[in-house]
C-alpha positions, 0 to 999 in steps of 0.5 A: 736268111733269105737270099744269102749266097752259100759261102762254100765251094759247093762243087766239091761237096758230096751228093746230099742223097749219098751215104756220106750224109746218111751216117755211113760215110766219112763225113760223119765217121772220120777215116784216113781218106776223109780229110781233104788235103786241098786248101780253099782257094782265094776266090772262096776266101774272098766270098767268105769275107764278103759274107762276114761284112753282113754282120757289122758291129761285132755281132759275129764275135759276140755270137762266137764267144757264147757258151750256150746257143739255144735261147730260153724260149727253147730250153725253158730251163728257168720256167722249169726251175720256177715250177720246181720251186712251186712244187717244193712250196706246196708241201706235198709231203716228203720228196723221198717218200714220193719217189720211193712210192713211185719206184714201188708203183713201177715194180708192181706194174701199176698205171702211170698217170700224167700228172703223177709223172710231172710231179715226180720230175719236179721232185727229182734231185739226184741221178738215182731219182732220174733213173726212176723218172726215166723208167716211168717215162718209158712206161708211160709212153708205152702204155699210151702210145696210141694217145700221147697228150704230153711228151716227157722227153724234153722235160727230162732233158731240162732236168738233166741240164739242171742237174748236170747229168749230160751222160744220162741224157745222151745214153737215153737218146742213144737207146731209142727209148720211147718218149725221148725221140723228139727233136727238142730233146736232142737239141737241148742235149746238144746245147747242154754238151756245148756248154760243157765243152763236150763238142765231140759228144755233141757231134755224136748226138747229132749223128744219133739224131740223123741215124734215128731219122729225127729231122733237123730244124734251124736250132739243130743247124745252129748247134751243128755249125757251132759245134763244128766251129768249136772243134775247128778241124778239117773233118768238122769243116767237111761235116759243116759244109755237107750239112749246109749243102744238104739242108739248102737242097731241101729248102731248109731255112738256115738262121743268121746264127748258123751262117756266122758259125759256118763262115767263121769256121771256113775262115779259120780253116783258110787261115790254117793254110797260111 
């Protein structure tokens, strides 16, 4: 959103290079002194109202009502499900037998091949299957760390999304496992938590992403601002404004969707003081 004026009081924000944005400060870890008791002043409120007028026709309200944020082009869940159906129709043998054979292959430390691992992921139907798939992905990336031709982390996250295994998805991201430290993997996990209404957990994943040095993109910013808006607390407002200031300082593109959430959150916080 080129040329958009930041609708927040940037003079009150922290230094983008300080510990507040490194995962160590109060903006990421709430403390007794982290919440400002000073409400936004009237001039900021007026600027926010001007920003909202950019989004006529109820666009902003339609966005705020959405249960998920990432588009199908990013999540690619439908495409993944179609491939799963295609694999099932191939009649490659018993699903249970294949997964059991793969489990034995892991125990024997046999070489994990890319196409075999893809097939395994398209046959998983339960949490137990997913544990085997997770271990196989880890082994594959360790064995091929110098020549990775396919990243399985996002595929694993799509499968977690389909099976409703958000806890398993988050645990893998927090364990810094090989093959999962990809921006797309984090974004899919955050969107999955957002759809479940697990906004605090979604914010924890954002913290994990930042601690591991995974760079944010426009999708991450939209997810972060959307999560902060849903939490609608003074702490989430401070996280939102600090992130906005940091990314603007880097010259990072911030989408219209992200700005809508940031504006709506700031207006909501203003109303809470009146």
